[in-house]
Structures are given as structure tokens and as C-alpha cells.
VEXDREN-2710 file (C-alpha; in Angstrom, 1 decimal):
% VEXDREN-2710
k/r/px/py/pz
1/MET/45.1/-34.6/-28.3
2/PHE/48.2/-36.6/-28.8
3/GLN/47.9/-40.7/-27.7
4/PRO/51.1/-42.3/-25.9
5/GLU/51.7/-46.1/-27.2
6/ASN/52.2/-48.4/-24.8
7/GLN/54.6/-51.4/-25.9
8/ASN/56.3/-54.0/-24.3
9/LYS/60.2/-54.7/-25.1
10/LYS/62.7/-57.8/-24.1
11/TYR/66.1/-56.8/-22.7
12/ASP/67.7/-57.6/-26.4
13/PHE/64.8/-55.8/-28.8
14/LEU/65.6/-52.7/-26.4
15/PHE/69.5/-53.2/-26.3
16/ASN/69.2/-53.7/-30.1
17/ASP/67.8/-50.5/-30.7
18/ILE/70.7/-48.4/-28.8
19/ASP/73.1/-50.6/-30.7
20/SER/71.8/-49.5/-34.2
21/GLY/71.5/-46.3/-33.4
22/ARG/67.8/-45.5/-33.2
23/ILE/67.2/-44.6/-29.3
24/LYS/69.5/-41.7/-27.8
25/ILE/69.8/-39.8/-24.8
26/PRO/68.6/-36.1/-25.3
27/LYS/71.6/-33.9/-23.9
28/PHE/68.8/-32.0/-21.6
29/GLN/68.9/-35.3/-19.6
30/ARG/71.5/-34.4/-16.8
31/ASP/75.0/-37.5/-16.4
32/PHE/74.5/-40.8/-15.5
33/VAL/74.4/-40.6/-11.7
34/TRP/73.8/-43.6/-10.4
35/THR/76.3/-45.8/-8.1
36/LYS/77.6/-49.3/-8.9
37/GLU/75.1/-50.2/-6.3
38/GLN/72.0/-48.6/-7.7
39/SER/72.4/-50.7/-10.8
40/ALA/73.5/-53.9/-8.9
41/LYS/69.6/-53.6/-7.4
42/LEU/68.3/-52.9/-10.7
43/ILE/69.8/-56.1/-12.2
44/ASP/68.6/-58.2/-9.0
45/SER/64.9/-56.7/-9.6
46/ILE/64.8/-58.0/-12.6
47/ILE/66.2/-61.1/-11.8
48/LYS/63.3/-62.0/-9.0
49/GLY/60.8/-60.5/-11.7
50/PHE/60.1/-57.0/-9.7
51/PRO/58.8/-54.5/-11.7
52/ILE/61.1/-51.5/-12.4
53/GLY/59.1/-48.7/-14.0
54/THR/57.9/-47.6/-17.4
55/PHE/60.3/-46.3/-20.2
56/ILE/58.9/-43.4/-22.2
57/PHE/60.3/-42.0/-24.8
58/TRP/59.7/-39.4/-28.2
59/LYS/59.8/-40.7/-31.2
60/THR/60.7/-37.9/-33.6
61/THR/62.2/-37.4/-36.8
62/GLU/64.2/-34.2/-35.1
63/GLU/67.7/-34.5/-34.5
64/LEU/68.4/-33.3/-30.8
65/ARG/71.4/-32.6/-29.6
66/HIS/72.3/-36.2/-27.7
67/PHE/74.7/-37.8/-25.7
68/ARG/77.5/-39.6/-27.6
69/ASN/78.8/-42.4/-25.9
70/ILE/77.6/-44.6/-22.6
71/GLY/81.4/-44.5/-20.2
72/ASN/83.8/-45.7/-22.7
73/ILE/81.5/-46.8/-25.6
74/ASN/81.0/-44.8/-28.1
75/LEU/76.9/-44.8/-29.6
76/PRO/76.4/-45.2/-33.6
77/ASP/74.1/-42.3/-35.5
78/THR/71.2/-43.3/-36.3
79/PRO/70.0/-44.9/-39.4
80/SER/69.6/-42.1/-42.2
81/GLY/65.9/-41.4/-42.7
82/GLU/64.6/-43.1/-39.5
83/PRO/62.9/-41.9/-36.5
84/VAL/64.7/-42.0/-33.1
85/LEU/63.4/-42.9/-29.8
86/TYR/64.5/-40.2/-27.6
87/VAL/64.8/-41.4/-23.6
88/LEU/62.3/-38.8/-21.7
89/ASP/62.0/-41.0/-18.6
90/GLY/64.0/-43.8/-17.4
91/GLN/67.9/-43.1/-18.4
92/GLN/70.1/-43.7/-15.3
93/ARG/67.9/-47.2/-15.5
94/ILE/68.3/-47.8/-19.4
95/THR/72.2/-46.6/-19.2
96/SER/73.0/-48.5/-15.9
97/LEU/71.4/-51.3/-17.7
98/TYR/73.3/-50.8/-21.1
99/ALA/76.5/-50.2/-19.3
100/VAL/76.4/-53.6/-17.1
101/ARG/75.7/-55.8/-20.9
102/LYS/78.5/-53.9/-22.5
103/GLY/80.4/-54.3/-19.4
104/ALA/81.0/-49.9/-19.9
105/ILE/83.9/-48.4/-17.6
106/PHE/82.8/-44.7/-16.4
107/THR/85.7/-42.4/-15.6
108/ARG/84.3/-40.1/-12.1
109/GLU/87.4/-37.6/-10.7
110/GLY/90.0/-39.2/-12.0
111/GLU/88.7/-42.6/-10.9
112/GLU/87.5/-45.5/-13.6
113/ILE/84.6/-47.5/-12.5
114/ASN/84.0/-50.8/-14.2
115/TYR/80.6/-51.9/-14.5
116/GLY/81.7/-55.3/-16.4
117/ASP/82.6/-56.0/-12.5
118/ILE/78.9/-56.0/-11.5
119/CYS/78.2/-59.9/-10.6
120/ILE/76.1/-62.3/-9.5
121/LEU/76.4/-65.2/-6.8
122/LEU/75.6/-68.6/-7.8
123/ASP/75.1/-70.5/-4.4
124/PRO/72.4/-68.4/-3.0
125/ASP/68.8/-70.1/-4.3
126/PRO/67.6/-68.2/-7.1
127/ASP/64.3/-67.4/-5.7
128/SER/65.8/-66.2/-2.2
129/ASP/64.9/-63.2/-0.8
130/GLU/68.8/-61.5/0.1
131/GLN/70.7/-59.4/-2.9
132/ILE/72.5/-62.0/-5.1
133/VAL/73.6/-58.9/-7.8
134/ILE/76.6/-57.5/-5.9
135/THR/78.8/-54.6/-7.1
136/GLU/82.2/-56.4/-7.2
137/PRO/83.4/-59.8/-7.1
138/PRO/83.2/-61.8/-3.8
139/GLU/86.3/-63.2/-2.3
140/THR/85.2/-66.5/-1.6
141/GLY/82.3/-68.8/-3.3
142/ALA/81.0/-68.9/-7.0
143/TYR/80.1/-65.9/-9.2
144/ILE/79.4/-64.7/-12.7
145/SER/79.4/-61.0/-14.0
146/VAL/76.7/-59.8/-15.2
147/TYR/78.7/-58.7/-18.8
148/ARG/79.7/-62.6/-18.9
149/LEU/76.3/-64.3/-18.6
150/LEU/75.0/-62.1/-21.1
151/ASN/77.6/-62.3/-23.4
152/SER/79.6/-65.3/-23.4
153/ASP/78.5/-69.1/-25.0
154/LEU/77.6/-72.0/-23.7
155/THR/81.0/-73.9/-24.5
156/GLU/83.1/-71.3/-22.6
157/LEU/80.8/-71.5/-19.4
158/LEU/80.6/-75.5/-19.7
159/GLN/84.5/-75.1/-19.2
160/ASN/84.7/-72.6/-16.2
161/TYR/81.6/-73.9/-14.4
162/GLN/80.2/-76.6/-12.6
163/ILE/76.8/-78.2/-14.0
164/GLU/74.6/-76.9/-11.1
165/HIS/76.2/-72.9/-11.6
166/ILE/75.3/-73.8/-15.5
167/LYS/71.8/-74.1/-14.2
168/LYS/71.2/-71.2/-12.5
169/ILE/73.4/-69.0/-15.1
170/ASP/70.8/-70.4/-17.6
171/ILE/68.2/-69.1/-15.1
172/TYR/69.4/-65.9/-14.8
173/LYS/70.1/-65.1/-18.3
174/HIS/66.5/-66.2/-19.6
175/ARG/65.4/-64.6/-16.7
176/LEU/67.3/-61.3/-18.0
177/THR/66.7/-61.5/-21.6
178/THR/63.1/-62.2/-21.5
179/TYR/62.2/-59.7/-19.4
180/ASP/58.9/-57.6/-20.6
181/PHE/60.1/-54.2/-19.9
182/SER/57.2/-51.3/-19.9
183/THR/57.3/-48.7/-22.4
184/ILE/55.7/-46.1/-23.7
185/VAL/56.0/-43.8/-27.0
186/ILE/54.8/-40.3/-27.8
187/SER/55.4/-40.2/-31.4
188/ASN/55.5/-36.8/-33.5
189/TYR/54.6/-35.1/-30.8
190/PRO/56.2/-30.7/-30.9
191/LEU/59.1/-30.9/-29.1
192/ASP/58.1/-27.9/-26.9
193/ILE/55.0/-30.9/-25.9
194/ALA/57.9/-33.7/-25.2
195/CYS/60.3/-30.8/-23.0
196/GLU/56.7/-30.0/-20.9
197/ILE/56.4/-34.3/-20.4
198/PHE/59.6/-34.7/-19.5
199/THR/59.9/-31.3/-17.4
200/ARG/56.2/-33.0/-16.0
201/ILE/57.8/-36.7/-15.0
202/ASN/61.5/-35.8/-14.3
203/THR/62.3/-32.7/-12.4
204/GLY/59.3/-32.0/-10.1
205/GLY/58.2/-29.2/-11.6
206/THR/61.4/-27.5/-12.5
207/GLU/60.9/-26.5/-16.0
208/LEU/63.2/-26.5/-18.8
209/THR/64.5/-23.4/-19.8
210/LEU/63.9/-22.2/-23.3
211/PHE/67.9/-22.0/-23.8
212/GLU/68.0/-25.9/-23.0
213/ILE/64.7/-26.7/-25.4
214/MET/66.7/-24.4/-28.1
215/VAL/69.6/-25.9/-27.6
216/ALA/68.0/-29.5/-28.2
217/LYS/66.4/-28.2/-31.4
218/THR/68.7/-26.3/-32.9
219/PHE/71.6/-29.4/-32.5
220/ASP/73.1/-30.3/-36.3
221/ASN/75.8/-32.7/-36.0
222/GLU/76.4/-31.9/-40.1
223/ARG/76.5/-29.0/-40.0
224/ASN/78.7/-28.8/-36.7
225/PHE/75.9/-26.5/-35.2
226/ASP/75.7/-27.0/-31.0
227/LEU/73.6/-23.5/-30.0
228/SER/75.1/-24.1/-26.2
229/ALA/78.7/-24.4/-27.7
230/ARG/78.3/-21.4/-29.9
231/TYR/76.7/-19.1/-26.7
232/ASP/79.9/-20.5/-24.5
233/VAL/82.2/-19.3/-27.9
234/LEU/80.1/-15.7/-28.0
235/ILE/81.1/-14.9/-24.1
236/ASN/84.7/-16.3/-24.3
237/SER/86.2/-17.4/-27.3
238/ASN/89.9/-18.8/-25.4
239/ASN/91.4/-16.2/-28.0
240/HIS/89.6/-17.8/-31.2
241/GLY/88.4/-14.6/-32.0
242/LYS/86.5/-11.7/-30.8
243/ASP/84.3/-12.3/-28.0
244/LEU/82.4/-10.6/-25.1
245/GLU/84.1/-11.6/-22.4
246/ASP/86.9/-9.4/-23.9
247/ALA/84.4/-6.7/-24.3
248/ASP/83.2/-6.5/-20.9
249/PHE/80.0/-7.7/-21.6
250/GLU/80.2/-11.4/-20.9
251/THR/77.3/-11.6/-18.3
252/ILE/74.5/-11.3/-20.7
253/PRO/72.8/-14.4/-20.5
254/ALA/71.3/-17.0/-23.3
255/ILE/68.3/-16.4/-23.2
256/THR/68.9/-12.6/-24.1
257/VAL/71.0/-13.9/-27.3
258/LEU/68.0/-16.2/-27.9
259/GLN/65.5/-13.0/-28.3
260/CYS/68.9/-11.0/-30.4
261/VAL/68.4/-14.1/-33.0
262/ALA/64.3/-14.1/-32.7
263/ALA/64.2/-10.5/-33.3
264/CYS/65.8/-10.3/-36.1
265/MET/64.6/-13.3/-37.4
266/VAL/60.9/-12.8/-37.5
267/GLY/60.5/-8.8/-35.4
268/ARG/59.1/-11.1/-32.2
269/ILE/60.3/-12.1/-29.2
270/ARG/57.3/-14.3/-27.5
271/ARG/58.8/-17.9/-26.2
272/GLN/55.8/-19.6/-28.6
273/ASP/57.5/-17.7/-31.7
274/ILE/61.3/-18.6/-30.5
275/LEU/60.1/-22.2/-30.7
276/ARG/58.6/-21.8/-34.0
277/LEU/62.2/-20.8/-35.7
278/ASN/62.9/-22.9/-38.1
279/LYS/65.9/-25.0/-37.0
280/ASN/68.4/-24.6/-40.5
281/GLU/67.0/-20.7/-40.7
282/PHE/68.6/-19.9/-36.9
283/ILE/71.8/-21.6/-37.5
284/ASP/71.8/-19.8/-41.1
285/ALA/70.9/-16.3/-39.0
286/TRP/73.6/-17.1/-36.2
287/PRO/77.2/-15.9/-37.7
288/ALA/75.0/-11.9/-38.3
289/VAL/72.8/-11.9/-35.8
290/THR/76.0/-12.5/-33.5
291/GLU/78.0/-10.2/-35.7
292/SER/75.5/-7.3/-34.6
293/ILE/75.7/-8.0/-31.0
294/PHE/79.0/-6.8/-31.5
295/THR/78.0/-4.2/-32.8
296/ALA/75.1/-3.0/-30.4
297/VAL/77.8/-3.9/-27.8
298/ASP/80.8/-1.8/-29.6
299/TYR/77.8/1.2/-29.8
300/ILE/76.9/0.7/-25.7
301/ARG/80.1/0.9/-25.1
302/THR/81.6/3.8/-27.3
303/VAL/78.7/6.2/-27.8
304/LEU/76.4/5.7/-24.9
305/ARG/80.0/5.2/-23.0
306/ILE/78.3/2.0/-20.7
307/PRO/81.4/0.1/-19.9
308/VAL/80.5/-3.2/-18.4
309/SER/77.2/-5.1/-18.6
310/GLN/76.5/-5.4/-15.4
311/LEU/75.6/-1.5/-15.4
312/LEU/72.9/-2.0/-18.0
313/PRO/69.7/-1.3/-17.0
314/TYR/68.0/-4.3/-18.9
315/ASN/70.0/-7.1/-20.4
316/THR/66.7/-7.0/-22.6
317/LEU/68.3/-3.3/-23.9
318/LEU/70.7/-5.3/-26.5
319/VAL/67.6/-6.5/-28.5
320/PRO/66.5/-3.6/-30.3
321/LEU/69.7/-2.4/-30.6
322/THR/71.2/-5.5/-31.8
323/TYR/68.1/-5.8/-34.1
324/PHE/68.6/-2.2/-35.1
325/PHE/72.5/-2.8/-36.6
326/TYR/71.0/-6.2/-37.8
327/LYS/68.9/-4.2/-40.0
328/ASN/71.2/-2.0/-40.5
329/HIS/73.5/-4.3/-41.9
330/ASN/76.3/-3.1/-39.5
331/ARG/76.7/0.7/-41.2
332/PRO/77.4/3.8/-39.2
333/THR/75.0/5.3/-37.7
334/THR/74.0/8.7/-38.3
335/ALA/74.0/12.0/-36.3
336/LEU/70.2/11.8/-35.9
337/GLN/70.2/8.0/-35.0
338/ASP/72.2/8.5/-32.1
339/LYS/70.0/10.9/-30.7
340/LEU/66.9/9.1/-31.1
341/ILE/68.9/5.5/-30.0
342/SER/70.0/7.7/-26.8
343/GLN/66.4/8.8/-26.5
344/PHE/65.0/5.8/-26.5
345/PHE/67.7/3.8/-24.3
346/TRP/67.6/6.1/-21.4
347/TRP/63.3/6.5/-22.2
348/ALA/63.6/2.8/-21.2
349/SER/65.5/2.8/-18.4
350/LEU/63.8/5.1/-16.6
351/SER/60.5/4.4/-17.3
352/ASN/61.0/1.0/-15.9
353/ARG/59.8/-0.5/-19.6
354/TYR/61.1/-4.5/-19.5
355/SER/59.9/-4.8/-15.6
356/SER/57.1/-6.7/-17.1
357/GLY/55.1/-7.7/-20.2
358/VAL/59.0/-7.7/-21.6
359/GLU/57.2/-10.2/-25.0
360/THR/54.5/-7.7/-26.2
361/LYS/56.5/-4.5/-25.3
362/MET/59.5/-5.5/-27.7
363/ALA/57.5/-5.9/-30.7
364/LYS/56.6/-2.1/-29.9
365/ASP/60.3/-1.0/-29.7
366/LEU/61.1/-2.7/-32.5
367/GLU/58.9/-0.9/-34.3
368/ARG/60.7/2.6/-32.8
369/MET/63.7/1.0/-34.1
370/ASN/62.1/0.7/-37.8
371/GLU/61.2/3.9/-37.1
372/ILE/65.0/5.3/-36.1
373/LEU/66.3/3.3/-39.2
374/ALA/64.4/5.5/-41.7
375/GLY/65.4/9.0/-39.4
376/THR/61.9/9.3/-37.9
377/PRO/61.4/9.9/-34.6
378/PRO/59.4/7.5/-32.6
379/SER/56.5/8.8/-30.5
380/TYR/55.9/8.2/-26.5
381/ARG/52.8/9.9/-26.4
382/GLY/51.4/8.7/-23.2
383/GLU/54.3/6.7/-22.2
384/GLU/56.6/9.7/-21.2
385/VAL/59.3/10.0/-18.2
386/ASN/58.5/13.1/-16.3
387/LEU/61.2/13.2/-13.5
388/THR/61.5/15.5/-10.8
389/LEU/64.1/16.2/-8.2
390/ASP/61.2/14.3/-5.6
391/HIS/61.6/11.4/-7.4
392/LEU/66.0/11.6/-7.0
393/ARG/66.1/12.5/-3.6
394/TYR/65.9/9.8/-1.5
395/LYS/66.1/7.3/-4.2
396/TRP/66.6/3.9/-2.3
397/PHE/70.3/3.0/-4.0
398/SER/69.8/-0.9/-5.0
399/THR/71.8/-2.3/-8.3
400/GLY/68.8/-4.8/-8.5
401/ASP/66.3/-1.7/-9.4
402/ALA/66.4/-0.3/-13.0
403/PHE/66.1/3.1/-12.3
404/CYS/69.0/3.1/-10.1
405/LYS/71.2/1.4/-13.0
406/ALA/70.0/3.8/-15.1
407/ILE/72.0/6.6/-13.0
408/LEU/74.9/4.9/-13.0
409/CYS/74.8/4.7/-16.5
410/LEU/75.1/8.2/-16.4
411/TYR/77.6/8.4/-13.9
412/ALA/79.3/6.4/-16.2
413/TRP/79.2/8.4/-19.1
414/PHE/81.5/11.2/-17.3
415/LEU/84.2/8.8/-17.3
416/PRO/84.6/9.3/-13.4
417/ARG/88.2/10.0/-12.3
418/SER/90.0/9.3/-9.2
419/PHE/89.6/11.6/-6.4
420/LYS/93.6/10.8/-5.3
421/ASN/95.3/11.7/-8.7
422/ASP/92.8/12.3/-11.3
423/SER/93.7/9.0/-13.4
424/PRO/90.6/6.9/-14.8
425/VAL/88.5/4.5/-12.7
426/LYS/87.9/1.0/-13.8
427/ILE/85.1/0.1/-13.8
428/ASP/84.6/-3.9/-13.3
429/ASN/82.0/-6.3/-13.7
430/SER/83.3/-8.5/-11.2
431/TRP/83.1/-5.4/-8.9
432/LEU/79.6/-4.3/-9.5
433/LYS/77.8/-7.3/-8.8
434/SER/76.1/-6.1/-5.2
435/SER/75.5/-2.5/-4.0
436/THR/78.4/-3.1/-1.5
437/SER/80.8/-3.0/-3.5
438/LYS/83.8/-1.3/-3.3
439/ASN/83.4/0.3/-6.6
440/TYR/80.6/2.3/-5.7
441/HIS/81.0/4.7/-3.0
442/HIS/78.5/7.2/-0.7
443/PHE/80.3/10.5/-1.1
444/PHE/79.1/11.3/2.5
445/PRO/79.8/8.1/4.2
446/ARG/76.8/6.1/5.8
447/ALA/78.8/5.6/8.9
448/TYR/79.4/9.6/8.9
449/LEU/75.9/10.3/8.1
450/ARG/74.4/7.6/11.1
451/SER/76.7/9.5/13.5
452/ARG/75.0/13.0/12.6
453/GLY/71.7/11.3/13.1
454/VAL/70.9/10.4/9.6
455/PRO/68.7/7.9/9.1
456/ASP/69.7/5.2/6.3
457/TRP/67.0/5.5/4.0
458/LYS/68.5/9.6/3.0
459/ALA/71.7/8.5/3.6
460/ASN/71.5/5.5/0.6
461/SER/70.3/8.1/-1.8
462/ILE/71.7/7.0/-4.9
463/LEU/72.7/10.6/-5.5
464/ASN/75.3/10.3/-2.9
465/ILE/76.7/7.4/-4.9
466/THR/79.9/7.6/-6.7
467/ILE/82.2/5.3/-8.6
468/VAL/85.6/5.4/-7.5
469/ASP/88.5/2.9/-7.5
470/GLU/88.7/-0.2/-4.3
471/TYR/91.4/1.3/-3.0
472/LEU/90.4/4.1/-2.1
473/ASN/86.8/3.6/-1.4
474/LYS/88.5/0.9/1.0
475/ASN/91.5/2.7/2.9
476/ALA/91.4/6.7/2.4
477/ILE/87.6/7.5/2.9
478/ARG/86.0/5.1/5.5
479/ALA/83.7/7.1/7.6
480/LYS/85.3/10.4/7.2
481/SER/83.4/13.6/6.7
482/PRO/83.7/15.0/3.1
483/ALA/85.3/17.9/4.2
484/GLU/88.0/16.3/5.7
485/TYR/88.6/13.4/3.4
486/MET/88.6/15.9/-0.3
487/ASN/91.0/18.1/1.5
488/THR/93.4/15.8/2.0
489/PHE/92.9/14.7/-1.7
490/ARG/93.6/18.6/-2.7
491/LYS/96.5/18.2/-1.7
492/THR/97.4/15.4/-4.1
493/ASN/95.8/16.3/-6.9
494/LYS/95.8/19.8/-8.3
495/HIS/92.6/18.8/-10.7
496/LEU/90.9/18.2/-8.4
497/GLU/87.5/20.8/-9.0
498/GLU/87.8/19.3/-12.2
499/THR/88.0/15.7/-11.1
500/MET/84.7/16.2/-9.0
501/LYS/82.7/17.3/-12.5
502/THR/83.4/13.9/-14.1
503/HIS/81.0/12.6/-10.8
504/LEU/78.4/15.3/-11.7
505/ILE/79.9/17.4/-8.7
506/ASP/80.8/21.0/-10.1
507/ASP/81.3/23.1/-7.5
508/LEU/82.4/21.8/-3.6
509/GLU/81.4/24.7/-2.4
510/ARG/78.2/25.4/-4.0
511/PHE/77.4/20.9/-3.4
512/GLY/78.0/21.8/0.3
513/ILE/81.1/19.6/1.0
514/TRP/83.4/21.7/2.9
515/GLN/80.5/22.7/5.5
516/ASN/79.6/18.8/5.6
517/ASP/75.7/19.7/4.4
518/TYR/74.3/16.4/3.1
519/GLU/71.1/18.0/2.5
520/THR/72.4/21.2/0.3
521/PHE/74.7/18.2/-1.6
522/LEU/71.6/16.3/-2.5
523/ASN/69.5/19.2/-3.7
524/GLU/72.7/20.3/-5.5
525/ARG/73.9/17.2/-7.3
526/GLY/70.1/16.2/-7.9
527/ARG/69.7/19.6/-10.0
528/ARG/73.1/18.3/-11.8
529/VAL/71.7/15.1/-12.2
530/LEU/68.1/15.8/-13.7
531/GLU/69.6/18.2/-16.0
532/GLU/71.3/15.4/-17.7
533/LEU/68.8/13.3/-17.9
534/ASN/66.3/15.7/-19.7
535/ASN/68.6/16.2/-22.1
536/ARG/69.3/12.8/-22.9
537/LEU/64.9/12.2/-22.9
538/ASN/64.1/15.6/-24.8
539/PRO/67.5/15.7/-27.1
540/VAL/67.1/18.6/-29.2
541/LEU/66.3/17.5/-32.9
542/GLU/68.0/19.7/-36.1
END
């Protein structure tokens, strides 16, 4: 049972801890967003003796990613070997107070905001109800900036102010510097508990993501490791090395990368397993794991022929494949391993494997990867996928459905070509975000089927989807019948029959195209798709 410690700190003691590097603001806090007006009201409340709330600090020897400056004021490093007090609650208040004390300058949207301008009016009575702390010097009347009040000596003040103003300045300085700031210190709490406290008191229940916590935990200034920055480079290196954007896999989320690291390091990806990862071991493992991520992505693109990450039924599928190549030291796969990896991929994709219980299922699937590494076919007993034509015929097409994405992966495997001229179809992540994407074409257009009385639940079948280029879909087909627009393409594409095989439409006559027979089309294409899926789910192992 952890117990927080209540402490009161005077102004000078509180800000000496910032000046000495003992108080830090962790990077999972939001940026400083208070206005000068809010900061001025805070100073005014202190002068009037009003309560301003409690500061909560987490005292720890862990080094977290933190803000390194407040405005134009650079903050020092923490003294070697000493614990740090990370601000969990009160960041906006403590930053305001420090900015005013230091006369800090912030730049927002190209405009400089000088906190040294916040000043105290000297003509009103010190105990008046009106606000005497304002954001800018007044045009008339006596005033002193809070910065000058806290940093000037008596000699300087005597040269510039009348005696009655000197008395008020002394009152205000005394009230500020002797104010008892209420603080709570939680010492040596685990990181996840400290983050839970932060979540509850700051964000109204919006939980810090696991990635945000791990960014804080793994930060190491001496080793120049910032997980957030490393993830950004993994996605886009800005031409300083290979990255996932160049491979068209830039939509892989941060949590998936974390799971890849945990899988390779400890063979488990549960939240508690990731949080327990040793910081130095995590940093040590990062280069090798990310290299295996690239190897896995290359394999997905070349062997499984999935050209972009937006088509992946689950981003989580990258985890077992990364684990496989990490354990295999990124060596080329054998023919048997290729068949077994393909079988696993299609089984996981078509069985809704990662729709729930991902963390526990992954442990079993990593065991399957170990078996594939040893050249042993994994067992799927009790979890077999047995598909029939009825599973496919009227399956509603949705890009958010893993099963539909698996079918799209099958379509992509055959490297679809343009109906118009047999050129390769460009498949791009930016085009594949929704089911209304121009890359997705209903071979029997929905508007055409609607005019024939076919309900939408039949028209929007995954079997009615082909992958085409945007121009073709938008300008050449629209609501025409298949017989009409395909007859036009027959004039421009002398290889049309071969082109259509790349869309798993093997025979225009037998598939009912020239007759505009939608039911025949669904049955024939469904049988063709089913044949390919079964070949992948049940490979011939020699």
C-alpha cells in the first residue's frame, strides 16, 4: 500500500528545485497553454492569500522524457544520482509561476509572449477586491512587473519608486515568497501507477496510451533514445534511411511496434509484460527488432503479395511475422516455411483471430512460429476454418471487416491489371481507407443493380468487388451494365480475357458477364475465390 506525503513549500524552495533540475515536467503532459490573463489571475490569487490548489509530484530515480525548457529558459539537468520530482498535477500553474519569476518569453503561432510584462498595480489598496495583477503595463499609474519585484534589490527600487509604493512592493514580495504552496509527493511508485494517478487527476478518465507510458519510461538522454522520435523515423526517416512509408506500410500503429518489441524480447505482448520491459534491454533490442519489422514487411509485400498496410486484415499480423524473422536472424525462408507462414496468415485472417483476446492468443501464435522455424506444421485442431460458398455469396463488403480485407488481399495477390489497357493497377494506402474508395469497384455497379431491383445487401457483396484504378472507376464505368462497359474495354484491350483472370474472373461467358447475370457471376466468382482460399488454408506439404 503506497502512501502519499503532504508537504508545504515556500516560493523560493519550490522554484529553487526547478532551477537545480530537481523538478521536471514529463512529456506526457500537454504543452503550456495558459494565457497571460490566467497567469496574472494566479499571481493575484496568491497575493490575496487565496488557495490555488495542490501540486502533485512523483519522486523517482527513473529518467523520463521531459520538457527541457520553459519558453526561452533552458532547464538544467538533474544532479547525478538524485531523484526527480515529476509534475503529475499543476503543470500549468507551476509553469506560469516560473515563467513570471524568470520573465520567460514564449512563441506561439509566430508571436512572442513576454511573461516579464505581467505587473502589479501599485495605486490600489493591497487588500482591495479588484484584480491588481494585469498582463501588460498600464498607460497611467504606478506599477511594477512581477519579474522586477522578485528579482530587484532594495537599492534599485528606492531609486525608482516613491516610499508608499516601496511599502506596497515589500508587502507583495513578502506575500509571494512566503506563500505556502500545498504539495503532495508520491515516492517510488511504479511508473504505471504514477501514470494512472496522472490520468485520474488530469484527463477526466482519458487513459494515457501504453505507447505514451513507454515513451516516458524508455527515454534516455545519454543514449540519445527517444521512443517517440524513433517511431517517427521508423515511419518516415525523411530520406535518411529506409522507412515504412517507402514500403507503403506507414499506417502501422505505435502499439503494434511495441508488441513486436515485446514479442521478440520476452515472447509475450500483454500490457503488463510490456511495462515490465527493462529500459536498457529495450533500447538494446530496438535496432534488431526494427530490422526484423522491415524483413517481415518485405516478406508480406513480396511473398504474400500484399502491397500496402491498409489491406492487412489485422495490423497485429505483423507481430508473429516479425518474431519469426527476429528468431530466424532475418535469414531467407525455406519453401516449407513459406507454405506454413502463408497457411498461418490466411487462417488468422479468415478466422477473425485477432478480433478479441489478442494478448492471450498471441502467446499461442508465437509458439506456432517456433514450430514453423523448426519446420514443423503447427496444429489448428479445433480452430479450423471451413468455408463454403454461402460464407462468401452475400458477405457485406466493408473495409473495417477483417474477413473482407482477407479477400481483398487475395485479389491483390493476383496483381490486378487495368480493364482498359492491361496496365498494373496502382494500389495506394491513401485510396483504401473506406469502402467508398475509388480503388474499389463493384463489378456489377450498385446503381445498375438497384435499377434492376437487386437489394443493396446483395449488391454490396465482397464477391462483387474488384480493385481498379481511380480513373477507370470514376469516368469509364459509373452505372453501366458489365456487358456494356466490358464490350467497350474489349476494343481497347486485346488482352482482356487474360486481364480479367487477374481479378479472378476467368471466363467472361461462363461468369455471366455478357448476359448481365449477377447471380451466375456471384456463384462462379465465389467458387473461384473459394478454391484459392482453400489452397492456402490446406497447402500440400511435401
